[in-house]
C-alpha positions as CSV (number, residue, x, y, z in Angstrom):
1,M,-50.6,-67.7,26.4
2,K,-48.4,-65.1,27.4
3,Y,-45.5,-63.5,25.3
4,L,-42.7,-61.4,24.7
5,I,-41.3,-58.8,22.1
6,V,-38.2,-57.5,22.2
7,G,-37.4,-54.8,20.5
8,L,-32.9,-54.5,20.6
9,G,-31.9,-50.3,20.4
10,N,-30.0,-48.1,22.6
11,I,-32.2,-45.7,24.1
12,G,-31.5,-41.8,24.3
13,D,-32.5,-39.4,21.2
14,E,-28.4,-39.2,19.6
15,Y,-29.7,-43.0,18.8
16,R,-33.6,-43.1,17.9
17,L,-32.4,-42.6,14.1
18,T,-30.2,-44.4,13.8
19,R,-29.7,-47.9,11.9
20,H,-28.5,-49.7,15.6
21,N,-32.3,-48.8,16.5
22,I,-34.4,-51.0,13.9
23,G,-35.8,-53.0,16.5
24,F,-37.0,-50.2,18.6
25,C,-38.9,-49.0,15.4
26,M,-40.7,-51.8,14.7
27,L,-41.5,-52.7,17.9
28,D,-42.8,-48.6,18.1
29,A,-45.0,-49.1,14.7
30,F,-46.5,-52.6,16.2
31,A,-47.4,-50.6,19.3
32,Q,-48.9,-47.9,17.5
33,A,-50.9,-50.2,15.5
34,S,-52.3,-51.9,18.6
35,N,-53.0,-48.3,20.7
36,A,-50.8,-49.5,23.3
37,V,-48.9,-47.2,25.1
38,F,-45.2,-47.8,26.7
39,E,-44.0,-47.1,30.4
40,D,-41.1,-46.8,32.0
41,K,-40.6,-50.1,34.1
42,R,-37.1,-51.9,35.3
43,Y,-34.5,-52.8,32.4
44,G,-36.7,-50.9,29.7
45,M,-39.9,-49.1,28.5
46,V,-42.7,-52.1,28.3
47,A,-45.9,-52.3,26.8
48,R,-48.5,-54.8,26.5
49,C,-51.4,-55.7,23.9
50,R,-53.8,-58.7,23.6
51,V,-54.5,-60.2,20.0
52,K,-57.3,-62.7,20.0
53,N,-56.3,-65.4,23.3
54,A,-51.9,-64.1,23.2
55,E,-51.1,-61.7,26.0
56,I,-48.7,-59.7,24.4
57,V,-45.7,-57.9,26.8
58,M,-43.9,-55.6,24.6
59,L,-40.0,-54.7,25.8
60,K,-37.6,-52.0,24.7
61,P,-34.4,-53.1,27.1
62,S,-32.9,-49.5,28.6
63,T,-29.7,-51.7,29.6
64,F,-27.9,-50.3,26.6
65,M,-27.3,-52.2,23.4
66,N,-24.1,-54.3,25.0
67,L,-26.1,-55.6,28.0
68,S,-30.1,-56.2,26.5
69,G,-29.9,-60.0,28.3
70,N,-29.9,-58.7,31.5
71,A,-33.9,-56.6,30.8
72,V,-34.6,-60.0,28.5
73,R,-34.2,-61.9,31.5
74,Y,-36.0,-60.1,33.8
75,W,-38.6,-60.2,31.8
76,L,-38.9,-63.5,30.8
77,A,-38.9,-64.4,34.7
78,E,-41.2,-61.7,35.5
79,E,-44.0,-62.3,33.3
80,K,-43.2,-66.5,33.8
81,I,-42.7,-66.1,29.3
82,P,-40.8,-69.3,28.1
83,V,-38.1,-68.5,25.9
84,E,-39.4,-70.3,23.0
85,N,-42.6,-67.6,23.6
86,M,-40.2,-64.4,22.8
87,L,-39.5,-62.8,19.6
88,V,-36.4,-60.7,19.3
89,L,-36.5,-57.8,16.7
90,V,-33.2,-57.1,15.5
91,D,-30.7,-55.1,13.0
92,D,-29.0,-57.1,10.4
93,L,-26.0,-56.1,8.1
94,N,-26.2,-59.1,6.3
95,L,-29.1,-58.6,4.6
96,P,-29.8,-55.4,2.2
97,F,-31.4,-52.1,2.9
98,G,-35.4,-53.6,4.6
99,T,-35.4,-57.2,3.8
100,I,-36.6,-58.9,6.6
101,R,-35.8,-62.6,7.3
102,I,-37.8,-64.5,10.3
103,R,-35.6,-67.3,12.3
104,R,-36.1,-70.3,15.1
105,Q,-33.1,-69.8,16.6
106,G,-29.3,-68.9,15.4
107,S,-25.5,-67.5,15.8
108,A,-25.2,-63.9,17.5
109,G,-23.4,-63.0,13.4
110,G,-21.4,-60.6,15.3
111,H,-24.8,-58.3,16.7
112,N,-23.4,-57.8,20.7
113,G,-27.0,-57.4,21.7
114,L,-27.9,-61.3,20.5
115,K,-24.1,-61.5,21.8
116,H,-25.3,-60.9,25.3
117,I,-28.4,-62.2,25.1
118,E,-27.2,-65.6,24.3
119,Q,-24.6,-65.3,27.5
120,V,-27.0,-64.2,29.9
121,L,-29.9,-67.0,28.9
122,G,-27.2,-69.6,28.0
123,T,-29.1,-71.2,24.2
124,N,-29.6,-69.0,21.0
125,A,-32.9,-71.1,20.6
126,Y,-35.1,-67.7,20.3
127,S,-36.9,-66.7,17.5
128,R,-35.8,-63.1,15.8
129,V,-36.7,-60.9,13.2
130,R,-34.0,-59.4,11.8
131,F,-34.2,-56.1,9.2
132,G,-31.9,-55.3,6.7
133,I,-29.8,-52.1,6.9
134,G,-27.2,-53.2,4.3
135,N,-23.8,-52.6,4.5
136,D,-22.6,-49.8,2.2
137,Y,-19.3,-48.7,4.4
138,T,-16.0,-48.6,3.8
139,H,-13.5,-51.2,5.7
140,G,-13.0,-50.2,9.1
141,A,-16.3,-47.8,9.1
142,Q,-18.8,-50.5,10.8
143,M,-19.1,-48.9,14.4
144,G,-19.8,-45.7,12.2
145,F,-22.4,-47.2,9.8
146,V,-24.2,-49.4,12.4
147,L,-24.4,-46.0,14.2
148,G,-25.3,-43.8,11.8
149,E,-28.4,-42.2,10.8
150,W,-30.6,-43.3,7.8
151,T,-30.0,-41.7,4.8
152,D,-33.2,-39.3,3.6
153,E,-34.2,-42.0,1.2
154,E,-33.5,-44.7,3.3
155,K,-35.9,-42.9,6.3
156,E,-38.9,-42.3,3.4
157,Q,-38.8,-45.9,2.5
158,L,-39.0,-47.1,6.2
159,P,-42.7,-46.7,7.4
160,Q,-42.8,-49.1,4.1
161,K,-40.2,-51.6,4.7
162,I,-41.1,-51.4,8.9
163,A,-45.1,-52.6,8.4
164,P,-44.8,-56.1,7.6
165,I,-43.8,-56.5,11.5
166,K,-47.4,-55.3,12.4
167,E,-48.1,-58.8,10.6
168,I,-45.6,-60.8,11.5
169,I,-46.0,-60.1,15.3
170,P,-49.6,-61.4,16.2
171,S,-48.6,-64.3,13.6
172,F,-46.0,-65.8,15.6
173,C,-48.4,-65.3,18.7
174,L,-50.7,-67.2,17.0
175,Q,-49.6,-69.2,14.7
176,G,-46.6,-70.1,15.4
177,I,-43.0,-69.6,14.3
178,E,-42.9,-72.3,11.3
179,R,-46.1,-70.7,10.1
180,T,-44.3,-67.3,10.3
181,M,-41.3,-68.3,8.8
182,N,-42.8,-69.5,5.6
183,I,-45.3,-66.7,5.0
184,Y,-43.5,-64.0,5.5
185,N,-39.7,-65.4,4.2
186,T,-41.5,-66.0,1.2
187,A,-43.3,-63.1,0.5
188,Q,-41.9,-60.5,-1.9
189,P,-42.5,-56.8,-1.5
190,K,-44.9,-55.6,-4.4
191,A,-43.3,-53.6,-7.3
192,A,-44.2,-50.1,-6.9
193,K,-47.3,-48.7,-9.1
194,P,-45.8,-46.6,-12.4
195,E,-46.4,-42.8,-11.4
196,P,-49.3,-41.7,-14.0
197,K,-47.6,-39.4,-16.8
198,N,-48.9,-36.2,-17.2
């Protein structure tokens, strides 16, 4: 079986460490753990790996966020992958920082990348992993917050917060979306060990 895993973000160094690019960051973490290397292809950066009997195609669209659907449509068709075998990694303002929620389908929730994918594919029935970026901004400052960089404290925590994606993607491919939701939507982060006192 073949699967398309899409990380949403914006290309360019100026966007690399922004909250809106967490989809790229999650996919990079999985690719690195899988020893997969991205290559510059049509509509995006593409990497490949295998997990048991699952062939995984990873895509970071180069279309910019608002036109993500163009890259998704092309690579679904190019690789002959059904939409039910696609998983989209995306940021979510409505979740606390670092919270991961997996869904079989759903609304775009105001997210421009998801909106365009839904518009181009004509369906919202595709699985997605939402990563919480929080909503610590004042009225009217949403765009600046989303396109802003993580705080130093958040940057320090990101590797640990992103780490579950290395298990979520193989689980989605091998066990299916329902089983993956049951495991990872209910899992609670382990409490930090207290530091030893001198």
